[in-house]
C-alpha positions in Angstrom: -17.7 13.6 2.8 -20.5 15.8 2.9 -23.0 13.2 2.3 -21.2 11.3 5.4 -21.4 13.9 7.5 -24.8 14.4 6.5 -26.4 11.2 6.4 -24.7 10.8 10.3 -26.4 13.9 11.0 -29.9 12.8 9.6 -29.7 9.3 11.6 -30.6 11.6 15.1 -34.3 12.3 13.0 -35.0 9.1 11.5 -37.7 7.0 11.1 -37.9 3.6 11.4 -40.2 0.5 9.9 -41.5 -1.1 12.8 -43.4 -4.9 13.4 -47.0 -5.2 14.1 -47.9 -1.6 13.8 -51.8 -1.7 13.4 -51.1 -2.6 16.8 -49.8 0.6 18.0 -51.2 4.2 18.7 -50.9 6.4 16.0 -49.4 9.6 17.1 -50.0 11.6 14.0 -51.0 11.3 10.0 -49.4 12.8 7.4 -51.9 13.2 4.5 -53.8 10.4 6.2 -50.6 8.3 6.4 -50.3 7.0 10.1 -46.9 7.8 12.2 -47.1 5.7 15.5 -45.5 6.3 18.7 -43.7 3.4 18.9 -42.0 5.1 16.0 -41.3 8.3 17.6 -40.1 6.7 21.4 -37.6 5.0 19.2 -36.3 7.7 17.6 -36.7 10.2 20.7 -34.9 8.1 23.3 -32.2 6.9 20.8 -31.2 10.6 20.2 -32.5 12.6 23.5 -28.5 12.9 25.0 -27.5 14.1 21.5 -30.1 17.0 21.6 -28.2 20.5 22.4 -31.2 22.9 22.7 -33.3 21.8 26.1 -36.1 23.1 25.2 -35.9 20.6 22.2 -35.8 18.0 25.0 -39.4 17.9 26.0 -42.1 15.5 24.0 -43.4 18.9 22.4 -40.0 20.4 21.3 -39.0 17.1 19.6 -42.2 16.5 17.8 -41.5 19.5 15.9 -37.9 18.4 15.0 -39.6 14.9 14.2 -42.4 16.2 12.0 -40.3 18.1 10.0 -37.9 15.4 9.5 -41.1 12.9 8.6 -42.1 15.8 5.9 -38.8 15.5 4.0 -39.2 11.8 4.0 -42.8 12.2 2.5 -41.7 15.0 0.1 -38.7 12.9 -0.8 -41.0 10.1 -1.9 -43.0 12.3 -3.9 -40.2 13.6 -5.9 -39.4 10.1 -6.8 -36.0 10.3 -5.3 -36.2 6.5 -4.4 -36.5 5.7 -8.3 -32.7 6.9 -9.1 -30.0 4.4 -9.9 -27.4 6.0 -7.9 -29.7 5.7 -4.7 -30.6 2.2 -5.4 -26.6 1.7 -6.1 -25.7 3.5 -2.4 -28.8 1.5 -0.7 -27.6 -2.1 -1.8 -23.8 -1.6 -1.1 -25.1 -0.5 2.6 -27.4 -3.5 2.5 -24.1 -5.5 1.5 -22.4 -4.0 3.8 -24.6 -4.6 7.2 -25.8 -8.0 6.2 -22.4 -9.2 6.6 -22.5 -9.6 10.4 -25.8 -11.7 10.2 -24.4 -14.1 7.4 -21.3 -14.4 9.6 -19.2 -13.1 6.7 -17.3 -11.0 9.9 -16.5 -14.4 11.2 -14.8 -15.6 8.6 -12.9 -12.6 7.7 -11.8 -12.4 11.2 -10.7 -16.4 11.2 -8.7 -15.1 7.9 -7.1 -12.2 9.8 -6.1 -14.1 12.6 -4.6 -16.6 10.3 -2.4 -13.7 8.3 -1.4 -12.0 11.6 0.4 -15.3 12.6 2.0 -15.7 9.3 3.2 -12.6 9.2 5.4 -12.7 12.4 7.7 -14.6 10.1 9.5 -14.1 6.5 10.0 -17.3 4.2 13.0 -17.5 1.5 12.4 -19.8 -0.9 12.3 -21.2 -4.5 9.7 -22.1 -6.7 8.9 -24.2 -10.0 6.1 -23.4 -12.0 4.0 -25.4 -14.6 1.8 -23.2 -16.6 -1.7 -24.7 -16.8 -5.2 -22.0 -17.0 -8.1 -22.7 -15.2 -9.6 -22.8 -18.6 -7.4 -25.2 -20.3 -9.3 -28.5 -21.9 -9.1 -31.5 -19.0 -6.3 -33.5 -21.3 -3.7 -30.2 -21.1 -4.7 -29.8 -17.1 -4.1 -33.4 -16.4 -0.8 -33.4 -18.8 0.9 -30.1 -16.5 -0.3 -31.8 -13.4 1.7 -35.0 -14.0 4.6 -32.8 -15.4 4.8 -31.0 -12.0 4.1 -34.0 -9.6 7.2 -36.1 -11.5 9.3 -32.9 -10.5 8.2 -32.8 -6.5 9.1 -36.4 -6.7 12.6 -36.0 -8.1 12.9 -32.7 -5.6 11.9 -35.0 -2.6 14.6 -37.7 -3.5 17.2 -35.3 -3.1 18.5 -33.5 -6.7 19.4 -30.1 -6.9 16.0 -27.5 -6.5 17.9 -24.9 -8.3 19.1 -27.3 -11.0 15.4 -28.7 -11.6 13.8 -25.1 -12.2 16.3 -23.7 -14.4 15.7 -26.6 -16.5 12.1 -27.4 -16.4 10.4 -24.4 -14.9 7.8 -22.4 -17.1 8.1 -19.1 -15.1 9.8 -16.3 -17.4 13.4 -16.3 -16.5 13.6 -19.0 -14.8 16.9 -20.0 -16.3 18.9 -16.9 -14.7 17.1 -16.8 -11.5 16.3 -20.4 -10.5 12.9 -19.5 -9.4 14.4 -18.0 -6.4 11.5 -15.2 -4.8 14.0 -13.8 -1.5 12.3 -13.3 1.5 8.3 -12.4 1.1 5.7 -12.6 4.3 1.7 -12.1 4.0 -0.2 -10.7 1.4 2.8 -10.7 -0.8 2.0 -14.1 -2.9 -1.2 -15.3 -4.0 -3.2 -16.8 -1.3 -2.9 -20.9 -1.9 0.6 -20.0 -3.0 1.2 -18.2 0.8 -0.7 -20.7 2.4 1.6 -23.4 0.6 4.8 -22.0 1.7 3.7 -21.5 5.4 2.7 -25.2 5.5 6.3 -26.3 4.5 8.8 -26.9 7.3 12.3 -25.3 6.7 14.6 -27.1 4.0 10.9 -28.8 2.4 9.3 -29.4 -0.5 5.9 -28.2 -0.2 2.9 -29.9 -1.7 1.9 -29.3 -5.5 -0.4 -25.7 -5.0 -2.8 -24.6 -7.9 -3.4 -20.5 -8.9 -4.6 -19.0 -11.8 -0.9 -19.1 -13.1 -0.3 -23.2 -12.8 1.1 -25.5 -10.8 3.8 -25.0 -8.5 6.3 -26.6 -6.3 8.5 -24.6 -3.6 11.3 -25.8 -1.7 11.4 -22.9 1.6 15.1 -22.2 2.3 14.6 -20.6 5.5 12.0 -18.8 8.1 13.0 -15.9 10.3 11.4 -13.6 12.4 9.7 -10.4 10.5 11.2 -6.9 10.6 8.8 -5.0 13.4 6.9 -2.0 13.0 8.7 1.9 13.5 7.4 4.8 15.0 8.6 7.9 12.8 8.4 11.6 13.4 8.5 13.8 10.1 8.6 17.4 9.1 6.0 17.8 5.8 5.6 21.2 3.9 2.9 20.2 1.1 4.2 20.4 -2.4 1.0 21.9 -4.0 -0.4 24.9 -5.3 -1.5 27.7 -2.6 -2.7 31.1 -3.3 -1.4 32.1 0.0 1.8 30.4 0.2 4.8 33.2 -0.5 7.7 30.4 -0.6 8.7 27.5 -2.2 8.3 24.3 -0.5 11.9 22.4 -1.3 13.4 25.6 -0.6 11.5 26.0 3.0 12.3 22.3 3.7 16.2 23.2 2.8 15.9 25.8 5.3 14.2 23.8 8.3 16.9 20.8 7.5 19.9 23.6 8.1 17.7 24.4 11.2 17.6 21.1 12.6 21.7 20.4 11.3 22.2 23.8 13.1 20.9 22.2 16.6 17.1 23.3 16.7 15.0 20.7 18.1 12.9 18.5 15.7 9.8 18.6 17.9 10.2 22.0 17.8 10.6 22.7 14.2 7.6 20.1 13.5 5.0 21.8 15.5 5.9 25.0 13.6 6.3 24.5 10.4 5.1 21.3 9.5 1.9 21.3 7.1 1.0 17.6 8.7 -1.4 19.4 11.0 -2.4 15.6 12.7 1.4 15.1 13.7 2.6 18.6 14.1 1.2 19.5 17.0 2.7 16.2 18.5 6.1 16.9 17.2 5.7 15.3 14.3 5.2 11.6 15.7 3.3 9.2 13.6 1.6 6.3 14.2 3.5 3.2 14.4 3.9 1.2 10.8 5.4 -1.5 9.1 6.4 -2.4 5.3 3.6 -2.7 3.3 1.1 -0.4 5.5 1.6 3.2 4.4 -0.2 4.6 1.1 3.1 6.3 0.2 5.8 3.7 -1.4 8.6 6.4 -1.7 8.0 7.5 2.0 8.1 3.9 3.6 11.3 3.1 1.5 13.0 6.0 2.8 11.7 5.0 6.6 13.1 1.3 6.2 16.7 2.1 5.0 16.6 4.3 8.1 19.3 1.6 10.8 19.3 3.6 14.2 17.1 4.9 15.9 17.5 8.9 16.0 18.7 8.9 12.8 17.4 11.7 10.5 16.9 12.1 6.5 17.7 14.5 4.6 15.2 16.1 2.8 13.0 14.2 0.6 10.1 14.3 -2.0 7.1 11.6 -1.5 3.9 11.7 -3.7 2.5 14.3 -1.1 5.1 16.6 -0.7 8.8 17.3 0.9 9.4 15.5 4.1 12.3 15.1 6.9 12.1 11.7 9.1 13.1 10.8 12.2 13.6 7.0 13.4 11.9 7.2 16.7 11.9 3.8 17.9 12.0 -0.1 16.5 9.0 -1.4 18.3 8.4 -4.9 19.7 5.7 -6.9 17.8 2.2 -5.5 18.0 -1.1 -7.7 19.3 -3.5 -9.2 16.9 -6.1 -6.7 18.5 -3.9 -4.0 17.8 -3.6 -5.4 13.9 -7.0 -6.6 13.8 -8.4 -3.7 11.7 -6.2 -3.2 9.3 -6.0 -7.3 8.4 -9.6 -7.4 8.0 -9.5 -4.7 5.2 -6.5 -6.9 3.8 -8.7 -9.6 3.6 -11.8 -8.3 2.4 -9.8 -6.4 -0.4 -7.6 -9.4 -1.3 -7.6 -12.5 -2.9 -9.0 -14.1 0.1 -12.2 -12.2 -0.4 -13.2 -15.5 -2.2 -12.7 -17.6 0.6 -15.3 -15.4 2.6 -17.3 -15.6 -0.6 -17.6 -19.3 -0.7 -18.2 -20.2 2.7 -21.2 -17.1 2.7 -22.9 -18.7 -0.2 -22.4 -22.2 1.5 -24.3 -20.6 4.8 -27.1 -19.4 3.1 -27.7 -22.0 0.7 -27.5 -24.8 3.7 -30.2 -22.4 5.6 -32.7 -21.7 2.4 -31.9 -24.4 0.2 -30.4 -24.1 -3.6 -31.5 -25.9 -6.9 -29.5 -25.7 -9.8 -31.7 -25.5 -13.1 -30.7 -26.1 -16.7 -27.0 -26.1 -17.8 -26.2 -22.4 -19.1 -22.4 -22.2 -20.2 -22.9 -24.1 -23.3 -26.1 -21.9 -24.3 -24.4 -18.5 -23.4 -21.0 -19.8 -25.1 -22.8 -19.3 -28.2 -25.3 -16.6 -27.1 -22.2 -14.0 -26.6 -19.6 -13.1 -28.8 -16.0 -12.4 -28.3 -16.4 -8.7 -27.2 -17.4 -10.4 -23.5 -13.5 -10.7 -23.0 -13.5 -7.0 -22.9 -16.5 -6.3 -21.4 -18.0 -4.5 -24.4 -20.7 -7.6 -24.7 -24.3 -5.6 -25.8 -27.1 -7.9 -25.3 -29.0 -9.1 -27.8 -32.5 -10.9 -27.6 -33.0 -14.3 -26.5 -36.2 -15.6 -27.4 -37.8 -18.8 -25.2 -34.3 -19.3 -23.8 -34.6 -16.6 -21.6 -37.0 -18.6 -19.6 -34.8 -21.1 -18.8 -34.2 -21.5 -15.0 -30.4 -21.3 -14.3 -30.8 -22.0 -9.9 -33.4 -21.3 -7.7 -33.0 -20.3 -3.9 -35.6 -21.4 -1.4 -38.9 -22.6 -2.8 -39.9 -19.8 -4.9 -36.9 -17.5 -5.8 -35.8 -18.3 -9.3 -32.9 -16.6 -11.7 -33.4 -17.4 -15.5 -31.2 -16.8 -18.5 -32.9 -13.6 -19.0 -31.6 -12.5 -15.7 -28.0 -13.8 -16.2 -28.0 -12.1 -19.4 -29.2 -8.8 -17.9 -26.8 -8.8 -14.8 -23.7 -9.6 -17.2 -24.4 -6.1 -19.4 -24.8 -4.3 -16.0 -21.7 -5.6 -14.1 -19.2 -5.9 -17.2 -16.5 -3.8 -16.9 -13.9 -3.1 -19.9 -10.9 -2.8 -17.9 -11.3 -6.4 -16.8 -9.6 -8.8 -19.8 -10.4 -12.4 -19.7 -8.5 -15.0 -21.9 -11.4 -17.1 -23.3 -15.2 -16.5 -23.5 -15.5 -19.1 -21.0 -13.4 -17.9 -18.6 -15.3 -14.8 -18.9 -18.9 -16.7 -18.3 -17.8 -18.9 -15.3 -16.3 -15.6 -13.8 -19.8 -13.4 -13.9 -21.8 -16.7 -13.1 -19.9 -17.0 -9.6 -20.6 -13.2 -9.1 -24.4 -13.5 -10.3 -24.9 -16.4 -8.0 -23.5 -14.8 -4.9 -24.9 -11.6 -5.7 -28.7 -13.5 -5.7 -27.7 -15.5 -3.1 -26.9 -12.4 -0.6 -30.3 -10.4 -2.0 -32.1 -13.2 -1.1 -30.5 -13.5 2.0 -31.1 -9.9 2.8 -34.7 -9.3 1.6 -35.9 -12.3 4.1 -33.7 -10.8 7.2 -35.4 -7.4 6.5 -39.0 -9.2 7.1 -38.0 -11.0 10.2 -35.1 -9.2 12.4 -36.8 -5.7 13.6 -33.2 -4.2 14.6 -32.1 -5.0 10.9 -35.0 -3.6 9.6 -34.5 -0.3 11.2 -30.9 0.3 11.0 -31.4 -0.4 7.0 -34.5 2.2 6.8 -32.3 4.8 9.0 -30.0 4.8 6.2 -32.5 4.5 3.6 -34.3 7.4 4.7 -30.9 9.4 5.4 -30.1 8.9 1.7 -33.3 10.1 0.2 -33.4 13.3 2.5 -29.3 14.0 1.4 -30.2 14.1 -2.4 -33.7 16.2 -1.2 -31.4 18.7 0.2 -29.1 18.6 -2.4 -31.7 19.6 -5.2 -34.1 21.5 -3.0 -31.8 23.5 -0.8 -27.9 23.3 -1.2 -27.8 23.5 -5.1 -30.9 26.1 -5.0 -28.9 28.4 -3.0 -25.4 28.2 -4.6 -26.8 28.9 -8.2 -29.5 31.7 -6.7 -26.7 34.7 -7.3 -29.4 37.7 -7.2 -30.7 35.8 -3.9 -27.3 35.2 -2.3 -26.4 39.0 -2.9 -29.2 40.1 -1.2 -28.8 38.2 1.4 -25.4 39.5 1.9 -26.2 43.1 1.6 -29.2 42.5 4.6 -26.5 41.2 6.5 -23.6 43.0 6.2 -22.6 43.8 9.5 -22.2 39.9 10.0 -19.1 39.5 7.7 -16.3 42.1 8.5 -12.3 41.5 8.9 -11.1 41.6 12.2 -8.7 44.7 13.0 -5.5 43.4 10.8 -1.6 44.6 10.5 0.3 44.5 7.3 3.6 43.7 8.8 6.9 41.5 8.1 7.1 38.6 10.7 10.8 36.8 11.6 11.4 34.0 13.7 15.0 33.5 14.0 16.7 31.0 16.2 19.1 33.0 18.5 18.5 36.2 20.1 21.6 37.8 18.1 19.6 36.6 14.7 16.7 38.1 15.8 18.7 41.4 16.7 19.8 41.6 13.2 16.8 41.0 11.7 15.5 44.1 13.8 18.3 46.4 12.8 17.3 45.9 8.8 13.7 46.0 9.5 14.2 49.6 11.0 16.7 50.2 8.2 13.8 49.6 5.6 14.8 46.2 4.4 12.0 44.0 2.9 11.2 40.4 3.3 13.6 39.3 0.5 16.6 41.3 1.9 16.1 40.0 5.1 16.0 36.4 3.8 18.7 36.5 1.4 21.2 38.1 4.3 20.3 36.0 7.0 20.1 32.5 5.3 22.4 30.7 2.6 22.2 27.3 1.2 24.0 25.7 4.6 23.0 28.4 7.2 19.3 29.2 7.8 19.1 31.9 10.9 15.3 33.0 10.4 12.1 32.3 8.9 10.3 35.1 7.2 7.2 35.8 6.1 4.7 38.7 5.1 1.3 39.2 4.9 -1.4 40.7 6.1 -2.9 39.0 9.5 -5.7 39.3 11.8 -4.6 40.0 15.7 -6.1 36.5 16.1 -3.7 35.1 13.6 -1.4 32.5 15.1 1.4 33.5 13.3 1.9 36.4 15.1 3.9 35.9 18.6 2.0 35.3 22.0 1.8 38.6 23.7 1.6 40.9 20.5 1.2 44.5 21.0 0.0 46.2 17.7 1.7 49.0 17.1 3.2 50.4 14.0 6.9 49.9 13.4 9.3 47.6 14.2 8.3 45.9 17.7 10.6 44.0 20.6 11.9 40.4 20.5 9.2 38.0 21.7 10.4 35.4 23.2 8.5 31.7 22.6 10.5 28.7 23.7 13.6 28.2 21.6 12.2 31.2 19.1 12.9 34.7 19.1 10.2 36.5 16.7 10.4 40.5 15.7 7.3 41.9 13.5 7.5 45.0 11.5 4.3 46.6 11.2 3.9 48.7 8.1 0.4 49.3 8.7 -2.8 48.8 11.1 -5.5 48.0 9.2 -8.9 48.8 11.1 -12.2 46.5 10.9 -13.8 47.0 7.3 -16.8 45.5 5.8 -15.6 42.5 3.4 -16.7 41.6 0.3 -18.7 38.8 -1.2 -16.1 37.4 -2.5 -13.9 37.2 0.3 -16.5 35.7 2.7 -18.7 33.5 -0.1 -18.7 30.4 1.0 -19.7 31.5 4.8 -22.5 33.5 3.3 -23.8 30.7 1.2 -24.0 28.6 4.2 -26.1 31.0 6.2 -28.1 31.4 3.4 -28.5 28.1 2.6 -29.7 27.9 6.2 -32.1 30.7 5.5 -33.5 28.5 2.1 -34.5 25.5 4.0 -36.7 27.4 7.0 -38.7 29.0 4.3 -38.2 25.6 2.4 -39.6 23.5 5.2 -43.1 26.3 6.3 -43.6 25.5 2.7 -43.7 21.7 3.4 -45.9 22.5 6.6 -48.6 24.1 4.0 -48.4 21.5 1.2 -48.9 18.4 3.5 -51.6 17.9 6.2 -50.3 17.2 9.4 -52.8 15.9 12.1 -51.6 15.5 15.7 -53.4 13.1 17.9 -54.4 15.2 21.1 -55.5 12.1 23.0 -52.6 9.9 22.6 -49.6 12.9 22.5 -51.2 13.5 26.2 -50.6 10.1 27.0 -47.0 10.4 25.9 -46.0 13.7 27.1 -47.2 11.9 30.8 -45.1 9.1 29.9 -41.9 10.5 29.0 -41.8 14.0 30.5 -42.7 13.1 33.9 
C-alpha cells in the first residue's frame, strides 16, 4: 500500500523521455547531463493544479522541486537500483498492463465481458455425457474418443433417453448415479467451451460436440430460466481478531447487539454505533449491491441468499472476517452492462477466457510485424528435459550448439533460440503446477514463451514510436526507482537509527503529548430507565462488569458498557460531554442514553516514545530526507541555464 501511494505521489514530479530532444533548449544540467525545457514544461503543466504551496506554483518555486526529483533519479541510477530483479519484474508487469490498450487486448476483453453479461442474465439446467480424452493423447486415441461421442450424439438426436445414455456410456465419475445432472448453472460456472456449448443450445436440444481439457462432451439442455437478481444488504459486523485495546468478546458483543434488535432498536442506529465495518457503518450498515459468486466471503454470501423475504434479519453468524447480523433490504432489478463492466472484465482476465484474449493479441502482433517459425523444437526438448519438468523442478543443463537453433523470428531481426526457450522454462516453471506428461508441459511453456516474446517486441517498438506511451512508462520507471531509493536511504535508515530517533524525540518532546483525558466508565443504554438504573449503580461504586451483569442477560440487553481512558476529543464520549469527576447527567443522543462515571481527570502529559513511535518515526524520516537531499545537492553539480530560465519564466509566469 505504501509503495502504491508513493508511486502515485511521485508522478507529480516525474521526468519523461522526450522525442527530438536535441532540438529543445537545455534548461539545466546535472553533472553535464542535459534536462530539457520541454520536459520541465510537461511536468509543470500536468501537475500545477495539484501543488498546494502557492510559492511553488511559480517557475522558480517549482524548479526546486523538479531539481530535487531529478537528483533522486540520478542517484538511483548511480546506486544501480535499475539492475535489481524486483524492479525489473515490477516494471515489466506495468508495461504489460499499459500496452493492453495499444494492442487491442482491452477491446477483446470488453467483447467477452459483454458476452458474459448477456449469458449471466440466464441460468441453464443440463445433463451431459463425457468421453475422456487428453490433449496429449495420441491421434488414434483422440479419434477413438471422438467417434464414440459422435455415435452417442446421433443416438440422442434420434430420441434415445439421455439419462439412460449417460448412465451406460459417460466416463465421468459417478455418472451412473447422477446421470450427468449438472443442476442449474450460469456464466463462469463451467469451463468456457462447455459454457458456450450450453448457451448455444436451445431448451430441450442436444448440443454440438465440445472439446475441453477433460475430453469430449455433449449436453442436453433441460431448462433455461432468468437468473436470480442482485441484492442490497445491510449488516452489523464485529471483527473477530486480536486487538489489545478491545475489552469484550466479539461473539458476546454481537449477541448483545442482536438482543437490542429483538428489543426494537433500529438496525441503522446500532450499525452506526457498534459495527466495525466503518465503510458501511456510516450508512447504517448498507453494502453495495452484489450477486451470487461476487463476494470473497462465501460464508457471508450463503447466509444472505438464504434470506427469502425483504426486511428479514439473520441471527448472528460467523464469516471468514468476523461476526455479523445481516438484513435483506432489497432484491434488485437487473443491473446494466455498464454497471457490471469492470467486474466482468476482471473475471475475463483472471479466468479461462484469458486464453481467447491472448490468442487474439498474438495474432494481431504477428500480422503487424510478421512471424516466422524456425526449427521444430518439440522432439528435441522431449529428449533434452526430464520428468522433473512435469512438477516444475527441472534443472537446466548445457545445450551445446543446439542452443543456437532458432525457434521463431518476429519481424525481420528478433529471433528466439532453443537456449532462450530453455532459460524461459527455468525462470517461469512453478512447482505447484502439475503436468501429466512432458509433452503437455512443453506445449504449455512454449505457448507462454511465444506470447511473452511477441508482447515484449511490441512494447519495445511502441516505446520508440509512441511519445505518450513512452512518457507514461518512464514515469513509472522513475517512480519505482525513487521508491526503492527512498526505502534504502531514508525509510529503513530512519527506522533502524534508534539513537537518532531518540535524539529527535528528545529535541521535540513538546510536540508529542496526550490531550486532557478521563479515566471513565461509559454506559450506553437503550431506554431512559436503564440509564437511570446504571446511574444509580455507578453512584454506588459498581464497576463495568458488575453493571453489565446486572443490566444484561442472554435474552435481554439493556446497555453497552465500556471502561477505559479517553481523550476529550474521543467520539466514544457523548456529544456535549462536560469533564467532571463523578457520575454525569444522562446525555441523550437520538435513541441512545449515555451516562459517564469519571473516576479521574488526567491532565495533558508528555507521551513516552513507545506511545507515539509511529508518529515520531514519520517526522524523523522527513528530517532525514531533508538532510539527505542537501547532500545530493552537494554531490552533484547542477547548472541552470539562466538565459533559458528567464525566457521560460516570461512565458509561464506572465
